[in-house]
DOBA-105864 format. One record per atom (N, C-alpha, C, O): residue in three letters; x, y, z. Coordinates in steps of 0.1 Angstrom, whole numbers, plus 5000, padded with zeros to 4 digits. Layout:
BEGIN
alaXYZ
...
This chain:
BEGIN
met507052425050
met508252335047
met507952195051
met507452165062
leu508352105043
leu508251965046
leu509351925056
leu510451985056
thr509151815063
thr510051755072
thr510751635065
thr509951545060
leu512051625064
leu512651515057
leu513351435068
leu514151475075
ile512951305068
ile513551215078
ile514351105070
ile513751035062
met515551095072
met516450995066
met516350865074
met516450875086
ile516150755067
ile516050625074
ile517350595081
ile518450625075
phe517250525092
phe518450485099
phe519150365092
phe518450295084
met520350345095
met521150235089
met521050105098
met521150115110
ile520949995091
ile520949865098
ile522049775091
ile522149765079
glu522849725100
glu523949635095
glu523249505089
glu522349455095
pro523849445078
pro523349325073
pro523449205083
pro524549195090
ile522449125084
ile522549005093
ile522548875085
ile521548855078
asn523548805087
asn523648675080
asn523348675065
asn522648595060
thr523948775058
thr523748795044
thr524948855038
thr525648925044
glu525148815025
glu526248875018
glu525748985008
glu526449045000
asn524449015010
asn523849125001
asn524449255005
asn524549295016
ser524949324994
ser525549454997
ser524549565000
ser524849675004
asp523249534998
asp522149635002
asp521949625017
asp521049565022
asn522849695024
asn522849675039
asn522049785045
asn522349825057
phe521049845038
phe520149945045
phe518749895045
phe518449795037
his517949955053
his516549905055
his515749945043
his515650065039
arg515149845036
arg514349875025
arg512849865029
arg512449755034
ile512149975028
ile510849985034
ile509749915025
ile509649945013
glu509049825031
glu507949755024
glu506649835026
glu505849855017
asp506449885038
asp505249965041
asp505550055053
asp506550045060
leu504650155055
leu504850255066
leu503550295071
leu502550305064
val503450315084
val502250375090
val502650475101
val503650445109
ile502050595102
ile502250685113
ile501150665122
ile499950685119
phe501450635135
phe500350605145
phe500850645159
phe501850615163
gln499950725165
gln500250775179
gln501650835180
gln502350805189
asn501950925171
asn503151005171
asn504450915169
asn505550955173
phe504350795163
phe505450715160
phe505350675145
phe504250665140
ile506450645139
ile506450585125
ile506850445127
ile507850405133
tyr506050355121
tyr506350215120
tyr506650175106
tyr505850205097
thr507750105103
thr508050055089
thr508349905090
thr508849855099
ser507849845079
ser508249705077
ser509449685068
ser509549755058
asp510249595072
asp511549575065
asp511449465054
asp511149355058
arg511649505042
arg511549405031
arg512449285032
arg512149175028
asp513649315037
asp514649205037
asp514649115050
asp514848995049
thr514449175061
thr514549105074
thr513249065080
thr513148985089
gly512149125075
gly510849095081
gly510549165094
gly509549155100
gln511549245098
gln511349325111
gln510449445109
gln510249495098
ile509849485120
ile509149615121
ile509949705129
ile510449675140
his510249825124
his511049925130
his510150045135
his509350095127
gln510350085147
gln509650195153
gln510550315154
gln511650305159
leu510150435148
leu510950555149
leu510050665155
leu508850665154
asn510750765161
asn509950885165
asn509850975153
asn510450955143
leu509151085155
leu508951175144
leu510151265140
leu510151335130
asn511251245147
asn512551305143
asn513351205135
asn514451235130
gly512851085133
gly513550985126
gly514550895134
gly515250815128
asp514450915147
asp515350835156
asp514850695158
asp513650675160
his515650595157
his515250455159
his514950425174
his515750455182
val513750375176
val513250345190
val513450205193
val514150165203
arg512950115185
arg513149975187
arg512749895174
arg512149955165
ser513149765173
ser512749675163
ser512249555168
ser512649505179
phe511249495161
phe510649365166
phe510149285154
phe510349325143
ala509449175157
ala509049075147
ala510249015141
ala511248995148
gly510248995128
gly511448925122
gly510948815112
gly509748785112
gln511848755105
gln511448665094
gln511548515100
gln512448485107
gly510448445098
gly510348305103
gly508948255104
gly508048325099
gln508748145111
gln507448085112
gln507048075127
gln506048005130
gly507848125136
gly507648115150
gly506648225155
gly506248305147
pro506248215168
pro505348315173
pro505948465172
pro507048485175
gly505148545166
gly505548685164
gly506448705151
gly506748825148
glu506748595144
glu507548615132
glu506648605120
glu505548555121
asn507148655109
asn506448655096
asn507248605085
asn508448625085
glu506648535075
glu507448495063
glu507748615055
glu508848615049
gln506848705054
gln507048835046
gln506248945052
gln505048955049
thr506849025061
thr506049135068
thr505849235057
thr506849285051
ser504549275055
ser504349375044
ser503549485050
ser504149585056
ala502149485048
ala501349605052
ala501249625067
ala501249525074
leu501149745071
leu500949775086
leu499749865088
leu499449955080
val499049845099
val497849925102
val497849945118
val498049845125
gly497650065122
gly497450095136
gly496050105140
gly495250165133
tyr495650045151
tyr494250045155
tyr494150035170
tyr494749945176
lys493550135177
lys493450145191
lys494850145197
lys495650235194
asp495250045205
asp496650035211
asp497349925205
asp498249865212
gln497049885192
gln497749765186
gln498249795172
gln497749895166
leu499249725168
leu499749725154
leu499449595147
leu499849495152
phe498849605136
phe498449485128
phe499449475116
phe499549575108
ala500049365114
ala501049345104
ala500649235095
ala500449115099
leu500549255082
leu500149155072
leu501349075069
leu502449125065
asp501248935070
asp502248845065
asp501848795052
asp500948705051
lys502448855041
lys501948825028
lys502048685024
lys501148615019
lys503248625026
lys503548485022
lys502848385032
lys502448275028
gly502748425045
gly502248335055
gly500748335056
gly500148265064
ser500048425048
ser498548435048
ser498048455062
ser497148375066
lys498548545069
lys498048575082
lys498348725086
lys499048795079
ile497648765097
ile497948895103
ile498548875117
ile497848805125
ser499648935119
ser500248925133
ser499949055140
ser499949165134
val499549045153
val499149155161
val500149185172
val500549085179
tyr500549305173
tyr501549345183
tyr501049465192
tyr500149535187
ser501549475204
ser501349605211
ser502249705204
ser503049675196
leu502049835208
leu502749945201
leu504249945205
leu505050025200
thr504549865216
thr505949855220
thr506549725215
thr507749695219
gly505849655206
gly506449535200
gly506149405206
gly506749305201
glu505349395216
glu505049265222
glu504049195213
glu503049245209
tyr504349065210
tyr503548985201
tyr502248945209
tyr502448895221
leu501048965204
leu499848935211
leu499048815205
leu498648725212
lys498948805192
lys498148705186
lys498248705171
lys498948795165
gln497548615164
gln497548615149
gln496148585144
gln495348525151
val495848625132
val494548595125
val494948535112
val495648595104
arg494348415110
arg494648345097
arg493748395086
arg492648435088
leu494348405074
leu493548445062
leu493348335052
leu494148235052
ala492448355043
ala492048245034
ala493148225023
ala493248115018
gln493848335020
gln494748325009
gln495848435010
gln495748515019
ile496748435001
ile497748545001
ile497148674998
ile496248684989
ser497448775006
ser496948915004
ser498049005002
ser499148985006
gly497749114995
gly498749214991
gly498749344999
gly499749405000
ser497549375005
ser497549505013
ser496549485024
ser495749395024
leu496649575034
leu495849575046
leu495449715049
leu496249805050
asp494049735051
asp493549875053
asp492549875064
asp491849775066
leu492349985071
leu491350005081
leu490150075074
leu490350195071
thr489050015073
thr487850075067
thr486750085078
thr486149985082
gly486650205084
gly485850225096
gly486350145107
gly487450165112
arg485550045112
arg486049955123
arg486449815119
arg486549725127
lys486649805106
lys486949675100
lys488349685093
lys488649785087
leu489149575094
leu490349565086
leu489949485074
leu489249395074
val490549525062
val490349455050
val491649415044
val492549505041
ala491849285042
ala493049235036
ala492749205021
ala491849125018
ser493349275012
ser492949264998
ser493949174990
ser495149164994
pro493449104980
pro494249014973
pro495249084964
pro495249204963
val496049004957
val497049064948
val496549094934
val497149164926
asn495349034931
asn494749064918
asn493249064919
asn492649024929
leu492649114908
leu491149144909
leu490349024911
leu489149034916
glu490748904908
glu489948784909
glu490048724923
glu489348624926
gly490848774932
gly491148714945
gly490048734955
gly489048804952
val490248684967
val489248694978
val489748804987
val490848804991
phe488748894991
phe489048995001
phe488648935015
phe487548875016
ser489348965025
ser489048925039
ser488749045047
ser489549145048
ser487549055053
ser487149155062
ser487249105076
ser486549005080
ile488049175085
ile488349125098
ile487849225108
ile488049345107
asp487149175119
asp486849255130
asp488049255139
asp488349145145
pro488749365141
pro490049365149
pro489849345164
pro490749305170
asp488649365169
asp488349345183
asp488049195186
asp488549135196
lys487249135177
lys486848995179
lys487648895171
lys487648775175
gly488348935161
gly489148845153
gly488348765143
gly488848675137
glu487048805141
glu486248735132
glu486548775117
glu486848895115
val486548675108
val486948695094
val485748665085
val485248555086
lys485448755076
lys484448725066
lys485148755052
lys486048835052
thr484648695042
thr485248715028
thr484248775018
thr483048755020
phe484748845008
phe483948884997
phe484848894985
phe486048894986
ser484248904973
ser484948914961
ser484449024952
ser483349084955
leu485149054941
leu484649154931
leu484349084918
leu484449144907
gln483948964919
gln483648884906
gln482548954898
gln482548944886
asn481649014905
asn480549084898
asn480949214891
asn480149284885
leu482249254893
leu482649374887
leu483549354874
leu484249444870
glu483449234869
glu484349204857
glu484049294845
glu484949324838
asp482849344844
asp482549434833
asp483249574835
asp483349644825
trp483549604847
trp484249734850
trp485649744844
trp486049844838
ser486449634846
ser487849634842
ser487949584828
ser487349484824
arg488849644820
arg489149594807
arg489649454807
arg490349414816
pro489449374796
pro489949244796
pro491449234797
pro492149324792
ser491949124802
ser493449104803
ser493949084789
ser493349004781
pro495049144785
pro495549134772
pro496248994769
pro496548964758
ser496548924780
ser497248794778
ser496648694788
ser496648714800
ser496048584783
ser495448484792
ser496548414800
ser496248384812
arg497748404795
arg498748334802
arg499248414815
arg499548364825
tyr499148554813
tyr499648634824
tyr498448724830
tyr498648834834
ala497248664829
ala496048744833
ala496148794847
ala495748904850
ser496548704856
ser496548734871
ser497548844873
ser497348934882
leu498748844867
leu499648954868
leu499149084863
leu499249184869
trp498549074851
trp498049194844
trp496949264852
trp496849384851
arg496149184859
arg495049244867
arg495449264881
arg494549254890
gly496749284884
gly497149314897
gly496549444903
gly496349534895
ile496349454916
ile495749564922
ile496449614934
ile497249534940
glu496149734938
glu496549784951
glu495249854957
glu494649924950
ala494949824969
ala493749874976
ala494149974987
ala495149964993
thr493250064989
thr493350155001
thr492050205005
thr491050194998
ala491850245018
ala490550285023
ala490250425021
ala491050515019
thr488850455021
thr488350585020
thr487850635033
thr487650555042
pro487650765035
pro487150815048
pro485750765051
pro485350765063
thr485050715041
thr483650675043
thr483550525046
thr482450465047
gly484750455046
gly484750315049
gly484650225037
gly484450095039
asn484850275025
asn484850195013
asn486350165010
asn487250205017
leu486550094999
leu487850064993
leu488050134980
leu487150134972
val489250184977
val489650224964
val490550114958
val491550074965
ile490150064947
ile490949964940
ile491650024928
ile491050064918
gly493050034929
gly493850084918
gly494449974910
gly495149894916
met494249974897
met494949874889
met496449914888
met496750034887
ile497349814887
ile498749844886
ile499149864872
ile499949954869
phe498649784863
phe499049784849
phe498049844839
phe498249854827
leu496849884845
leu495749944836
leu495350074843
leu495250074855
asp495150174835
asp494850304841
asp493350314844
asp492550384838
gln493050234855
gln491650234859
gln491650224875
gln492450164881
val490650294880
val490450304895
val488950284898
val488150334891
ala488650204908
ala487250194912
ala487150204927
ala488050174935
glu485950264932
glu485650264946
glu484550154948
glu483550154941
val484750074958
val483849964961
val483449964976
val484250014984
thr482349894979
thr482049874993
thr482749754998
thr483249674990
thr482649735011
thr483349605017
thr482349485015
thr482649385022
glu481249505008
glu480449385004
glu480749354989
glu480149254984
gly481649434982
gly481949404968
gly481149474958
gly481149444946
asp480349574962
asp479549654953
asp480249774947
asp480949834955
leu480049804935
leu480749914928
leu480050044932
leu478850054931
val480850144936
val480350274939
val480550364927
val479650434922
ser481850364922
ser482150444910
ser483450394904
ser484150314910
ala483650434891
ala484850384884
ala485450494875
ala484650574870
trp486750484873
trp487350584864
trp488250514855
trp489050424858
asp488250554842
asp489050494831
asp489950614826
asp489450704820
gly491250594828
gly492150704824
gly492250724809
gly492650824804
ser492050614801
ser492050624787
ser493350684781
ser493350764773
gly494450634787
gly495750674782
gly496150814786
gly496750884778
phe495850864798
phe496151004802
phe497651014804
phe498151134804
leu498350904805
leu499850904805
leu500350814794
leu499650724789
pro501550844789
pro502150754779
pro502150604785
pro502450594797
ile501850514777
ile501850374781
ile502950294773
ile503450344763
his503350184778
his504650124774
his504449974771
his503649904777
glu505249934761
glu505249784758
glu506249714768
glu507149774773
thr505949594770
thr506749514779
thr506849364774
thr506049324765
ala507749294780
ala507849154777
ala507949074790
ala508749114799
val507348954791
val507448874802
val507848734797
val507048674790
asn508948684802
asn509448554798
asn509448534783
asn509148434777
gly509848644776
gly509848634761
gly508548664754
gly508648684742
glu507448664761
glu506148694755
glu505948844754
glu505948914765
arg505648894743
arg505449034741
arg503949074746
arg503049014741
leu503849164755
leu502549204760
leu502149344754
leu503049424751
pro500849364753
pro500449504748
pro500849614757
pro501349584768
lys500649734753
lys501149844761
lys500449854775
lys499249814776
tyr501149894785
tyr500649894798
tyr500850024805
tyr501750104802
phe500050054815
phe500150164824
phe500950124837
phe500950004840
ser501650214843
ser502450174855
ser502050254867
ser502550354870
gly501050204875
gly500550264887
gly501450214898
gly501650094899
ile501950304907
ile502950264917
ile502350244931
ile502450144937
thr501550344935
thr501050344949
thr499850434950
thr499750534943
tyr498850404958
tyr497650474959
tyr497350504973
tyr497650434982
glu496650624976
glu496250664989
glu495150764988
glu495050844978
val494150764997
val493050854997
val493250955009
val493450915020
gly493051075006
gly493151185016
gly491951205024
gly490951135022
pro491951295034
pro490851315043
pro489651375036
pro488551355041
glu489751435025
glu488651495017
glu488151405006
glu487251434998
gly488751285005
gly488351184995
gly489051184982
gly488851094974
gly489951274980
gly490751274968
gly491751154967
gly492351124978
ile491851094956
ile492750974954
ile494151024949
ile494251074937
trp495151004957
trp496551044953
trp497150914948
trp497050804955
phe497950924937
phe498650804933
phe499850844925
phe499950954919
ala500850754925
ala502050784917
ala501950694905
ala501650574906
ala502350744893
ala502350664881
ala503550714872
ala503950824873
ser504050614865
ser505350634858
ser505150674843
ser504350604836
glu505850774838
glu505850804824
glu506950724817
glu507150724805
glu507750654825
glu509050594820
glu508850444818
glu509750384813
gly507650394821
gly507450254819
gly508150174830
gly508350054829
lys508450244841
lys509250184852
lys508250144863
lys507450224867
thr508350024868
thr507549984880
thr508349994892
thr509549964892
gly507650024903
gly508350034916
gly508550164922
gly508650184934
ala508650274913
ala508850404918
ala508550504906
ala508750474894
ser508150624910
ser507850724900
ser508050864905
ser507850884917
pro508450964897
pro508651094902
pro507351184901
pro507451304903
ile506251124897
ile505051204895
ile503951154904
ile503651044905
leu503251254911
leu502051234919
leu500851294912
leu500951404907
phe499751224912
phe498551274907
phe497451274917
phe497451194927
lys496451364916
lys495251364925
lys494051344916
lys493851424907
leu493251244918
leu492051204911
leu490851244919
leu490751194930
asn489951314913
asn488651344919
asn487651244913
asn487251264901
met487151144920
met486251044915
met484851104912
met484151054903
ala484451214919
ala483151274917
ala483151344903
ala482151334896
thr484151414899
thr484251484887
thr484851394876
thr484851434864
gln485451284879
gln486151194870
gln487351274863
gln487651254851
arg488051354871
arg489151434865
arg490351424874
arg490251414886
ile491551434867
ile492751454874
ile492951594877
ile492951684869
glu492951634890
glu492951764895
glu494351824897
glu494651944895
lys495251734901
lys496651784904
lys497651694898
lys497451574896
arg498851754894
arg499951674890
arg501151744896
arg501451864895
lys501951664904
lys503151714911
lys504351634907
lys504451514908
asn505351704901
asn506651644897
asn507651654908
asn507851764914
phe508351544911
phe509451544921
phe510751514914
phe510851454904
lys511851564920
lys513151524916
lys513451374919
lys514051304911
glu512951334930
glu513151194934
glu511951104930
glu510951154926
his512250974929
his511150874926
his510450834939
his511050814949
ile509150824938
ile508350794949
ile507950644949
ile507550594938
arg508050574960
arg507650434961
arg506350414968
arg505550334965
leu506150494979
leu504950484987
leu504350614990
leu505150714993
ile503050624991
ile502350744997
ile501350695007
ile500650605005
arg501450755019
arg500550705030
arg499950825037
arg500650935039
tyr498750815042
tyr498050915050
tyr497550855063
tyr496950745063
ser497850915074
ser497450875087
ser496250965092
ser496451075095
leu495050905092
leu493850985096
leu493951025111
leu493751135114
pro494350925120
pro494350965135
pro495451075137
pro495151165145
asp496551065131
asp497651165133
asp497651275124
asp498351375126
lys496751275114
lys496651375104
lys497951415097
lys498351535097
lys498651315093
lys499951335086
lys500051255074
lys499551145072
trp500851305064
trp501151245052
trp502651195052
trp503451255059
ala502851085045
ala504251045043
ala504550995029
ala503650925023
leu505651025024
leu506150975011
leu507450895014
leu508350945021
val507550775008
val508750705009
val509450704995
val508750674985
leu510650754995
leu511350774982
leu512150654979
leu512350564987
glu512650654966
glu513350534961
glu514650514969
glu515150404970
asn515250624975
asn516450614982
asn516250574997
asn517150585005
gln514950545000
gln514550495013
gln514350615024
gln514150585035
ser514550735019
ser514250845029
ser512750865029
ser511950825021
ile512250925040
ile510850945043
ile510551095044
ile511251165052
gln509651145037
gln509251285038
gln507851285045
gln506951225041
val507751355057
val506551365065
val505951505064
val506751605066
phe504651515062
phe503951635061
phe502851645070
phe502151545072
thr502551755077
thr501351775083
thr500251805072
thr500651825061
glu499051805076
glu498051835065
glu498251975060
glu498051995048
thr498552075068
thr498852205064
thr500052215054
thr499952275044
glu501052145058
glu502252145049
glu501952075036
glu502452115025
trp501151965036
trp500851895024
trp500051985014
trp500351995003
lys499052055020
lys498252155011
lys499152265006
lys498952304994
lys500052315014
lys500952425010
lys501952374999
lys502152444989
asn502452255000
asn503452204991
asn502952134979
asn503552134968
leu501752064980
leu501351984969
leu499952024964
leu499651974953
glu499152094971
glu497852124966
glu497652274961
glu496652314956
């Protein structure tokens, strides 16, 4: 049986927005606690595995320990690393919320992952710069995927090329990165030096949809929502048959070795995020209604595999 944790309620602060509940930007399970980043307030919320609120810290701003947009979260040793997407930096906290330091990044990044003993901040589209960070020393190196342009299909619109080639990255157990395209049904595994390991082209395995941006009609597109790699290397992702971005009721499991979709799981609810915690050996799904479903590895295999 899965464990269902309903998110706690937060009163709106200095806002007239009627959305007065915590909207989850990212989640990590680390050392038997759940940490979530708040899309609206920039805060980081710590919960126990029963879903009880322990504490909140960080917040929106430009002061010490604050972020312009708190997004991705990673736990490493006894610290929590939080990506500030708009502020182009990583803020580092103790596991009880004490602000420790920051690491500046070269540009806006969309995701943060732990690959072996390195953190990788990935850009929001395929042409951007990746930052590889030593979390112990704070040293930052960069790499790109410019030599992989032949792997990805051309953008259908030069005007919106950067949007069309949007990506989400996640780490593999071997220390590589999986790059999932958001609007194209393509996935690649790359090293943290930018070399291609393998690639998959879905070739329309799901219905694809027409869309329009600012009145310009764009060709049909795929809608990839969220990507995660499990302990055995399978790539789990949510993708929409409805042409809807942001949430999907369908989970897929891709085997890159065989280039095949091995599993398809339909949910009543729409899924926004899928996350796996290697140290804690737990899976988490964030649903569109902001509830969190937490699975042990055994429960995950029983319910989804």
